[in-house]
C-alpha positions in Angstrom: 0.1 -0.3 0.1 1.1 3.3 -0.5 1.1 6.2 2.0 -1.9 7.8 0.5 -4.1 4.4 0.9 -2.6 3.8 4.3 -3.9 8.1 5.0 -7.2 7.6 3.2 -7.8 4.3 4.9 -7.2 5.6 8.3 -9.0 8.4 8.5 -11.9 6.0 6.9 -11.5 4.3 9.6 -11.7 7.4 12.1 -14.3 8.5 10.7 -16.3 4.9 10.8 -15.6 5.1 14.2 -16.5 8.8 15.5 -19.9 8.2 14.1 -20.3 4.3 15.5 -19.5 6.1 19.0 -21.2 9.0 18.8 -24.2 8.0 17.0 -26.0 8.1 20.6 -25.1 11.4 20.9 -27.0 12.8 18.0 -30.4 11.9 18.6 -32.5 15.1 20.0 -34.7 12.9 22.1 -33.7 9.6 24.2 -34.2 6.2 22.4 -36.5 3.7 23.1 -35.2 0.5 25.0 -37.3 -2.3 26.8 -37.0 -2.7 30.4 -35.6 -6.2 30.1 -32.9 -4.8 28.3 -32.3 -2.1 30.4 -32.1 -4.6 33.3 -30.0 -6.9 31.0 -27.3 -3.9 30.2 -26.1 -3.5 34.0 -24.2 -7.3 33.7 -22.5 -6.7 30.4 -19.9 -4.9 32.8 -19.2 -7.8 35.1 -19.4 -10.6 32.1 -16.5 -8.5 30.0 -14.5 -8.6 32.8 -15.1 -12.3 33.5 -14.6 -13.5 30.0 -11.1 -11.6 30.2 -10.0 -12.8 33.9 -11.3 -16.0 33.7 -9.6 -17.7 30.8 -6.1 -15.5 32.1 -6.5 -18.1 35.6 -7.1 -21.3 34.1 -4.8 -21.2 30.6 -1.6 -21.1 29.8 -0.1 -21.0 26.8 -3.9 -21.7 25.1 -3.6 -25.0 28.0 -5.8 -26.0 31.2 -3.6 -25.8 33.8 -2.4 -28.7 35.0 -1.6 -28.0 38.8 -2.1 -26.7 41.3 1.2 -24.7 42.4 0.1 -22.2 39.7 0.2 -18.8 41.9 -2.3 -17.2 40.1 -5.2 -18.9 41.5 -3.7 -18.2 44.6 -3.8 -14.8 44.4 -7.1 -15.0 42.7 -8.6 -16.6 45.7 -6.9 -14.7 48.0 -8.4 -11.2 45.9 -11.4 -13.0 46.3 -11.3 -13.5 50.5 -9.8 -9.8 50.9 -12.9 -8.3 48.6 -15.1 -10.3 50.4 -13.8 -9.3 53.8 -13.4 -5.4 53.2 -15.3 -4.4 50.1 -12.0 -2.1 48.6 -11.0 -2.8 45.2 -7.7 -1.4 45.7 -6.8 -4.0 48.6 -8.1 -6.7 46.2 -5.7 -6.2 43.5 -3.0 -5.4 45.9 -3.3 -8.2 48.1 -4.0 -11.0 44.7 -0.7 -9.7 43.2 1.1 -9.6 46.2 0.5 -13.5 46.6 0.9 -14.1 43.8 4.3 -12.1 43.1 5.5 -14.3 46.5 4.6 -17.4 44.9 6.2 -16.8 41.9 9.4 -15.2 42.8 9.9 -16.4 46.6 8.7 -20.0 46.6 9.4 -20.3 42.9 6.5 -22.0 41.3 
């Protein structure tokens, strides 16, 4: 591709993205949405987070982990327990990461 083709392609992609993302702002009035859809959308962030985190916890190089000595499992469990105890997102991240790194570098898992 030439430099001009790359520039035109990039510009076209930017326009399409801008139109897609701003389309809900361009409407003069709120678009009607069924109640069941509105309630279902409340769970979208949690579902997206689970879809990203779960494979990272149970897969290594595209295969299921085959040993219990994986620091990610214990880090996730420690983070889950900390969150159930204190309800602090920052503390959960620090606790889970700390346990995972302690097992990984301290015990060599």
